[in-house]
Backbone as CSV, one residue per row, in Angstrom:
resi,resn,N_x,N_y,N_z,CA_x,CA_y,CA_z,C_x,C_y,C_z
1,MET,235.374,93.518,143.208,235.278,94.422,142.077,235.292,95.855,142.592
2,ASN,235.437,96.770,141.675,235.372,98.174,142.061,234.521,98.932,141.053
3,ILE,234.141,100.160,141.392,233.238,100.969,140.568,233.941,102.281,140.224
4,PRO,234.704,102.308,139.139,235.417,103.532,138.781,234.540,104.590,138.122
5,SER,233.370,104.176,137.600,232.495,105.113,136.881,231.060,104.940,137.351
6,LYS,230.375,106.047,137.521,228.955,105.971,137.867,228.242,107.232,137.404
7,PHE,226.994,107.055,137.043,226.119,108.168,136.695,224.920,108.113,137.626
8,ILE,224.635,109.220,138.283,223.468,109.326,139.153,222.646,110.504,138.656
9,SER,221.457,110.241,138.150,220.633,111.322,137.618,220.219,112.282,138.727
10,VAL,219.761,113.431,138.328,219.313,114.432,139.298,218.212,113.863,140.184
11,GLN,217.247,113.187,139.561,216.140,112.609,140.317,216.605,111.484,141.240
12,ALA,217.535,110.669,140.764,218.051,109.579,141.604,218.810,110.136,142.796
13,ASN,219.599,111.165,142.575,220.354,111.773,143.666,219.421,112.339,144.727
14,TYR,218.345,112.959,144.286,217.360,113.492,145.236,216.745,112.374,146.071
15,LEU,216.361,111.279,145.414,215.737,110.169,146.136,216.706,109.523,147.120
16,ILE,217.932,109.306,146.698,218.912,108.662,147.574,219.126,109.466,148.846
17,ASN,219.019,110.775,148.727,219.245,111.648,149.885,217.984,111.982,150.671
18,SER,216.829,111.539,150.181,215.583,111.904,150.856,214.671,110.719,151.158
19,ASN,214.941,109.574,150.558,214.063,108.417,150.694,214.877,107.220,151.187
20,LYS,214.501,106.658,152.315,215.292,105.574,152.904,215.319,104.332,152.025
21,PHE,214.246,104.085,151.266,214.215,102.908,150.398,215.170,103.073,149.222
22,ALA,215.213,104.266,148.662,216.157,104.541,147.574,217.592,104.401,148.066
23,GLU,217.845,104.900,149.257,219.183,104.780,149.830,219.551,103.313,150.062
24,GLU,218.606,102.531,150.586,218.857,101.111,150.817,219.156,100.388,149.504
25,ALA,218.372,100.670,148.467,218.582,100.023,147.174,219.973,100.345,146.639
26,TYR,220.359,101.600,146.730,221.688,102.016,146.259,222.793,101.281,147.017
27,ILE,222.675,101.229,148.325,223.699,100.579,149.154,223.774,99.083,148.855
28,GLU,222.628,98.438,148.710,222.613,96.991,148.475,223.229,96.611,147.125
29,ILE,222.911,97.379,146.100,223.477,97.091,144.784,224.968,97.408,144.755
30,GLU,225.345,98.543,145.305,226.763,98.900,145.336,227.569,97.854,146.104
31,ASP,227.055,97.419,147.244,227.749,96.407,148.042,227.895,95.100,147.275
32,SER,226.853,94.702,146.543,226.895,93.444,145.813,227.912,93.484,144.674
33,ILE,228.143,94.650,144.102,229.198,94.793,143.100,230.566,94.735,143.762
34,LEU,230.736,95.518,144.818,232.042,95.617,145.472,232.469,94.302,146.113
35,GLN,231.506,93.490,146.544,231.827,92.224,147.208,231.940,91.055,146.238
36,ASN,231.792,91.316,144.950,231.923,90.251,143.960,233.402,89.945,143.741
37,HIS,233.815,88.718,143.957,235.237,88.388,143.870,235.426,86.970,143.343
38,THR,236.650,86.673,142.944,236.976,85.357,142.385,237.857,84.526,143.302
39,ASP,238.249,85.079,144.449,239.052,84.296,145.394,238.686,84.671,146.819
40,THR,239.198,83.917,147.769,238.825,84.078,149.178,239.372,85.358,149.799
41,SER,240.297,86.014,149.125,240.842,87.260,149.664,239.974,88.465,149.326
42,GLY,238.895,88.225,148.586,237.990,89.309,148.238,238.410,90.092,147.007
43,ILE,239.277,89.514,146.185,239.761,90.167,144.977,239.097,89.555,143.746
44,PHE,238.650,90.404,142.833,238.120,89.923,141.567,239.217,90.051,140.523
45,THR,239.709,88.902,140.059,240.790,88.866,139.080,240.255,88.392,137.735
46,ILE,240.637,89.079,136.672,240.194,88.701,135.336,241.394,88.236,134.512
47,ASN,241.197,87.184,133.738,242.250,86.721,132.847,242.408,87.727,131.703
48,SER,243.606,88.215,131.504,243.870,89.236,130.491,244.794,88.717,129.396
49,SER,244.685,87.421,129.104,245.582,86.812,128.127,245.199,87.126,126.682
50,GLY,243.965,87.565,126.456,243.557,87.867,125.093,242.173,88.472,125.030
51,LYS,241.861,89.118,123.926,240.561,89.754,123.738,239.438,88.717,123.775
52,ASN,238.342,89.075,124.460,237.133,88.238,124.511,237.369,86.849,125.081
53,CYS,238.345,86.688,125.954,238.689,85.338,126.415,237.828,84.854,127.592
54,ASN,237.070,85.749,128.236,236.255,85.374,129.393,234.770,85.491,129.093
55,GLY,233.984,84.653,129.754,232.543,84.795,129.700,232.075,85.855,130.672
56,VAL,230.877,86.397,130.423,230.356,87.454,131.287,229.340,86.929,132.303
57,VAL,228.746,85.756,132.019,227.719,85.224,132.925,228.235,85.034,134.355
58,PRO,229.435,84.451,134.558,229.917,84.307,135.943,230.116,85.636,136.667
59,VAL,230.343,86.707,135.898,230.513,88.028,136.524,229.203,88.465,137.157
60,LYS,228.121,88.372,136.381,226.847,88.837,136.921,226.278,87.879,137.963
61,GLU,226.619,86.591,137.864,226.083,85.635,138.831,226.494,85.978,140.260
62,GLY,227.737,86.373,140.446,228.189,86.720,141.791,227.392,87.872,142.380
63,ILE,227.080,88.855,141.532,226.294,90.008,141.979,224.857,89.595,142.269
64,TYR,224.267,88.837,141.351,222.894,88.365,141.549,222.757,87.549,142.833
65,GLN,223.682,86.635,143.033,223.569,85.732,144.174,223.687,86.470,145.502
66,ARG,224.512,87.500,145.542,224.601,88.285,146.785,223.315,89.088,147.009
67,LEU,222.766,89.650,145.954,221.501,90.377,146.082,220.395,89.458,146.579
68,GLU,220.377,88.231,146.110,219.368,87.261,146.535,219.592,86.814,147.981
69,ALA,220.820,86.395,148.278,221.105,85.767,149.572,221.122,86.757,150.724
70,TYR,221.652,87.946,150.490,221.815,88.911,151.578,220.686,89.931,151.658
71,TYR,220.081,90.245,150.499,219.144,91.371,150.467,217.755,91.018,149.932
72,GLU,217.524,89.762,149.596,216.195,89.279,149.197,215.645,89.966,147.950
73,TRP,216.504,90.160,146.974,216.045,90.575,145.654,215.602,89.325,144.886
74,PHE,214.812,89.543,143.827,214.308,88.443,143.008,214.657,88.675,141.541
75,ARG,214.747,87.573,140.807,215.064,87.664,139.385,213.810,87.626,138.519
76,GLU,213.967,88.231,137.338,212.979,88.107,136.257,211.562,88.473,136.684
77,LYS,211.393,89.729,137.055,210.071,90.224,137.434,209.398,90.891,136.232
78,PRO,208.298,90.325,135.745,207.559,90.993,134.664,206.914,92.280,135.186
79,LEU,207.029,93.345,134.446,206.367,94.589,134.811,205.002,94.649,134.134
80,PRO,203.977,95.151,134.831,202.617,95.157,134.280,202.522,95.781,132.891
81,TYR,203.223,96.888,132.658,203.125,97.545,131.353,203.569,96.606,130.233
82,PHE,204.682,95.921,130.430,205.198,95.038,129.390,204.401,93.740,129.296
83,GLU,203.831,93.310,130.409,202.947,92.133,130.362,201.721,92.439,129.512
84,ASP,201.151,93.630,129.699,199.975,94.019,128.926,200.306,94.128,127.442
85,ALA,201.499,94.634,127.153,201.912,94.790,125.755,202.432,93.489,125.163
86,GLN,202.685,92.496,126.038,203.240,91.202,125.631,204.574,91.368,124.899
87,LYS,205.337,92.362,125.334,206.652,92.623,124.772,207.564,93.151,125.878
88,GLY,208.846,93.177,125.602,209.782,93.837,126.514,210.510,92.911,127.455
89,GLY,209.861,91.831,127.895,210.517,90.905,128.802,210.599,91.423,130.224
90,PRO,210.984,90.557,131.171,211.034,90.934,132.590,212.268,91.758,132.929
91,ILE,212.216,92.403,134.090,213.382,93.086,134.633,214.326,92.024,135.196
92,ASP,215.632,92.201,134.982,216.599,91.183,135.421,216.491,90.881,136.904
93,VAL,216.529,91.922,137.738,216.458,91.749,139.198,215.548,92.837,139.758
94,TYR,214.795,92.502,140.811,213.723,93.384,141.259,213.535,93.241,142.775
95,LYS,213.127,94.346,143.392,212.793,94.272,144.814,211.728,95.302,145.152
96,GLU,210.769,94.876,145.977,209.769,95.785,146.520,210.186,96.165,147.931
97,PHE,210.452,97.428,148.137,210.764,97.948,149.465,209.472,98.468,150.098
98,GLY,209.495,98.610,151.408,208.334,99.148,152.099,207.258,98.107,152.319
99,ASP,206.005,98.563,152.394,204.885,97.664,152.633,203.762,98.004,151.659
100,SER,202.593,97.423,151.898,201.483,97.605,150.965,201.028,99.062,150.861
101,ARG,201.299,99.857,151.898,200.893,101.264,151.875,201.936,102.162,151.244
102,THR,203.202,101.783,151.361,204.285,102.633,150.863,205.264,101.801,150.029
103,LYS,204.780,101.277,148.925,205.639,100.471,148.069,206.647,101.347,147.325
104,PHE,207.856,100.826,147.232,208.910,101.492,146.477,209.599,100.404,145.665
105,ASN,209.233,100.312,144.395,209.689,99.225,143.545,210.954,99.623,142.792
106,VAL,211.959,98.756,142.840,213.250,99.061,142.214,213.612,97.939,141.238
107,GLY,214.015,98.316,140.039,214.432,97.354,139.032,215.903,97.525,138.691
108,LEU,216.549,96.410,138.388,217.962,96.408,138.026,218.161,95.610,136.750
109,GLU,218.863,96.196,135.793,219.262,95.504,134.582,220.781,95.372,134.583
110,PHE,221.264,94.158,134.368,222.697,93.907,134.235,222.954,93.693,132.751
111,GLU,223.689,94.605,132.132,223.836,94.552,130.688,224.995,93.666,130.253
112,THR,224.662,92.585,129.539,225.674,91.653,129.042,225.611,91.519,127.525
113,GLY,224.764,92.311,126.881,224.636,92.231,125.434,225.410,93.336,124.731
114,ASN,225.103,93.547,123.458,225.778,94.588,122.687,225.161,95.958,122.988
115,ILE,225.604,96.998,122.271,225.146,98.352,122.592,223.653,98.516,122.320
116,SER,223.120,97.812,121.321,221.671,97.871,121.077,220.901,97.310,122.266
117,SER,221.411,96.224,122.821,220.794,95.630,124.005,220.861,96.591,125.189
118,ALA,221.970,97.319,125.312,222.113,98.288,126.409,221.077,99.401,126.294
119,HIS,220.843,99.867,125.067,219.816,100.896,124.866,218.436,100.349,125.206
120,ARG,218.160,99.113,124.835,216.858,98.516,125.178,216.691,98.425,126.688
121,SER,217.753,98.032,127.390,217.675,97.945,128.853,217.399,99.309,129.467
122,MET,218.109,100.321,128.980,217.910,101.672,129.492,216.484,102.137,129.222
123,ASN,215.990,101.877,128.007,214.634,102.281,127.656,213.590,101.525,128.474
124,LYS,213.827,100.236,128.708,212.886,99.435,129.494,212.740,100.008,130.904
125,LEU,213.853,100.379,131.506,213.813,100.957,132.843,213.065,102.286,132.847
126,CYS,213.316,103.113,131.839,212.636,104.409,131.759,211.132,104.239,131.577
127,VAL,210.736,103.289,130.729,209.308,103.035,130.507,208.662,102.498,131.786
128,GLY,209.377,101.623,132.495,208.856,101.109,133.762,208.611,102.218,134.769
129,ILE,209.519,103.201,134.801,209.341,104.346,135.697,208.184,105.217,135.223
130,LYS,208.144,105.490,133.933,207.106,106.363,133.368,205.702,105.845,133.663
131,HIS,205.542,104.524,133.646,204.212,103.934,133.859,203.960,103.545,135.317
132,GLY,204.858,103.941,136.214,204.631,103.728,137.636,204.907,102.322,138.129
133,ASP,205.477,101.456,137.284,205.813,100.105,137.723,207.093,100.088,138.548
134,LEU,207.936,101.074,138.349,209.177,101.234,139.114,209.242,102.652,139.661
135,GLN,209.793,102.784,140.862,210.039,104.104,141.427,211.516,104.504,141.302
136,MET,212.362,103.534,140.996,213.789,103.797,140.811,214.389,102.643,140.024
137,ALA,215.489,102.913,139.318,216.087,101.873,138.488,217.606,101.982,138.478
138,PHE,218.240,100.835,138.230,219.695,100.756,138.166,220.101,99.971,136.928
139,LEU,221.193,100.396,136.311,221.797,99.682,135.198,223.265,99.486,135.541
140,ILE,223.755,98.255,135.437,225.165,98.003,135.727,225.818,97.332,134.531
141,MET,227.062,97.736,134.246,227.755,97.229,133.067,229.257,97.418,133.243
142,PRO,230.064,96.642,132.519,231.517,96.776,132.649,232.022,98.057,131.996
143,ILE,233.153,98.553,132.469,233.807,99.655,131.780,234.520,99.089,130.550
144,LYS,234.974,99.960,129.683,235.576,99.534,128.417,236.795,98.639,128.618
145,LYS,237.635,98.974,129.591,238.852,98.189,129.843,238.517,96.735,130.137
146,LEU,237.523,96.508,130.981,237.131,95.157,131.349,236.413,94.450,130.204
147,ALA,235.531,95.163,129.514,234.745,94.558,128.433,235.630,93.961,127.347
148,TYR,236.809,94.499,127.169,237.744,93.985,126.164,238.047,92.509,126.374
149,TYR,238.060,92.078,127.636,238.411,90.696,127.972,237.194,89.807,128.196
150,LEU,235.997,90.353,127.953,234.773,89.580,128.116,234.233,89.149,126.750
151,THR,233.101,88.475,126.770,232.494,87.956,125.550,232.421,89.021,124.458
152,ASP,232.614,88.611,123.227,232.638,89.518,122.091,231.402,90.405,122.024
153,ARG,231.626,91.685,121.798,230.595,92.697,121.577,229.822,93.088,122.831
154,VAL,230.281,92.715,123.985,229.627,93.190,125.214,229.766,94.706,125.281
155,SER,228.658,95.393,125.513,228.694,96.851,125.592,229.402,97.300,126.862
156,ASN,229.765,98.566,126.906,230.481,99.080,128.066,229.978,100.461,128.466
157,TYR,230.340,100.863,129.654,229.876,102.122,130.238,230.191,103.314,129.336
158,GLU,231.418,103.402,128.852,231.830,104.542,128.037,231.033,104.630,126.739
159,GLU,230.631,103.464,126.218,229.881,103.423,124.969,228.475,103.989,125.136
160,LEU,227.889,103.786,126.316,226.526,104.264,126.575,226.496,105.668,127.168
161,ALA,227.596,106.100,127.768,227.640,107.363,128.517,227.146,108.583,127.735
162,PRO,227.408,108.733,126.428,226.925,109.934,125.722,225.414,110.115,125.763
163,TYR,224.680,109.048,126.099,223.223,109.113,126.106,222.640,109.324,127.505
164,PHE,223.496,109.478,128.502,223.005,109.645,129.865,222.244,110.960,130.048
165,ASP,222.466,111.936,129.153,221.710,113.189,129.243,220.208,112.957,129.149
166,LEU,219.818,111.851,128.544,218.394,111.545,128.403,217.768,111.101,129.719
167,LEU,218.589,110.821,130.727,218.107,110.190,131.954,217.839,111.162,133.104
168,ASP,218.116,112.439,132.914,218.030,113.356,134.051,216.640,113.468,134.657
169,ASP,215.608,113.202,133.874,214.246,113.285,134.405,213.762,111.952,134.973
170,PHE,214.650,110.966,135.025,214.306,109.650,135.554,215.232,109.309,136.724
171,PRO,214.702,108.695,137.789,215.552,108.294,138.924,216.338,107.018,138.592
172,ILE,217.448,107.184,137.878,218.250,106.058,137.414,219.716,106.250,137.803
173,VAL,220.337,105.142,138.196,221.772,105.113,138.488,222.419,104.101,137.547
174,VAL,223.554,104.472,136.955,224.314,103.556,136.107,225.689,103.345,136.737
175,PHE,226.013,102.091,137.028,227.322,101.744,137.585,228.193,101.135,136.487
176,GLY,229.414,101.639,136.368,230.408,101.027,135.495,231.454,100.342,136.351
177,PHE,231.501,99.003,136.317,232.372,98.265,137.231,233.629,97.750,136.526
178,ASP,234.625,97.404,137.335,235.903,96.922,136.814,236.428,95.810,137.710
179,ALA,237.313,94.997,137.170,238.004,93.978,137.975,239.013,94.669,138.890
180,ASP,239.361,94.005,139.970,240.381,94.538,140.878,241.783,94.302,140.341
181,ARG,241.938,93.212,139.576,243.275,92.839,139.103,243.171,92.143,137.753
182,TYR,244.154,92.398,136.902,244.255,91.741,135.602,245.489,90.841,135.612
183,ASP,245.299,89.583,135.191,246.387,88.614,135.262,246.230,87.626,134.107
184,SER,247.240,87.553,133.234,247.152,86.681,132.060,247.171,85.198,132.413
185,SER,247.531,84.875,133.661,247.576,83.464,134.075,246.386,83.073,134.948
186,ALA,245.477,83.990,135.208,244.311,83.693,136.041,243.371,82.734,135.310
187,PRO,242.578,81.952,136.037,241.607,81.057,135.388,240.623,81.845,134.523
188,LEU,240.283,81.300,133.392,239.295,81.933,132.525,237.900,81.800,133.129
189,LEU,237.072,82.805,132.931,235.676,82.733,133.346,234.887,82.034,132.248
190,ALA,234.094,81.047,132.634,233.371,80.233,131.657,232.420,81.080,130.826
191,LYS,232.284,80.723,129.557,231.351,81.408,128.678,230.007,80.687,128.672
192,GLY,228.973,81.412,128.286,227.631,80.834,128.224,227.161,80.404,129.597
193,ARG,226.584,79.208,129.651,226.068,78.682,130.909,226.926,77.550,131.442
194,ASP,228.172,77.469,130.964,229.058,76.396,131.427,229.204,76.435,132.935
195,GLY,228.948,75.326,133.571,229.143,75.234,135.011,228.050,75.884,135.829
196,MET,227.009,76.453,135.167,225.997,77.184,135.918,224.650,76.454,135.935
197,SER,224.527,75.296,135.270,223.225,74.672,135.075,222.584,74.188,136.364
198,LYS,223.402,73.915,137.390,222.835,73.364,138.621,222.516,74.427,139.660
199,ARG,222.785,75.714,139.300,222.549,76.747,140.306,221.048,76.884,140.574
200,ASN,220.712,77.336,141.749,219.318,77.506,142.127,218.922,78.949,141.872
201,ILE,218.030,79.179,140.911,217.602,80.530,140.596,216.390,80.875,141.450
202,ARG,216.485,81.955,142.151,215.371,82.396,142.974,214.501,83.335,142.162
203,LYS,213.409,82.835,141.661,212.523,83.599,140.804,211.611,84.491,141.629
204,TRP,211.060,85.508,140.959,210.080,86.390,141.576,208.864,85.580,141.995
205,GLN,208.338,85.911,143.150,207.098,85.281,143.572,206.278,86.295,144.351
206,LYS,204.984,86.163,144.278,204.097,87.058,144.996,203.688,86.429,146.312
207,TYR,203.628,87.239,147.337,203.250,86.730,148.662,201.780,87.011,148.933
């Protein structure tokens, strides 16, 4: 895959250039997007035979699995603020950098829902930062061109971009990713959880 669009807030840019944990988080997430592919040549090809013809779950699975296998990120981490409120749900992917004295907690949301869901994800990350549960956050989503061929109503980078002005006081990065190649004869990506039921999900755990 490739990343044609990205937003890096003022605070995120400062951290990436001054904090080794922020830099590591940025590199690990960016690498996991760029290394996501559908064939052995390292190319991510999307079927472009018609609108909404591909599922989005297999797209995010490749990114999640690389974050887990190569960089030891975990899925579905409840944040204390939302646990106390009994609302909001867990962060999609999470990692604690550093040690007990210098924790640097990073949350990642992969947006596969509609634009309302994208706003909730963005707000969840901001609230997590505001309450000290996260020190940095990332949101990743398809660009408009790619979203056209994914599940109906999946939000896209361009759709959320007008609201990025709200993020300058938060250390947040938003990646807008795209397929490397479009091909109307390529295999379709399964929708829903088709073919994914036997995968091993590495859940968050405390040591």
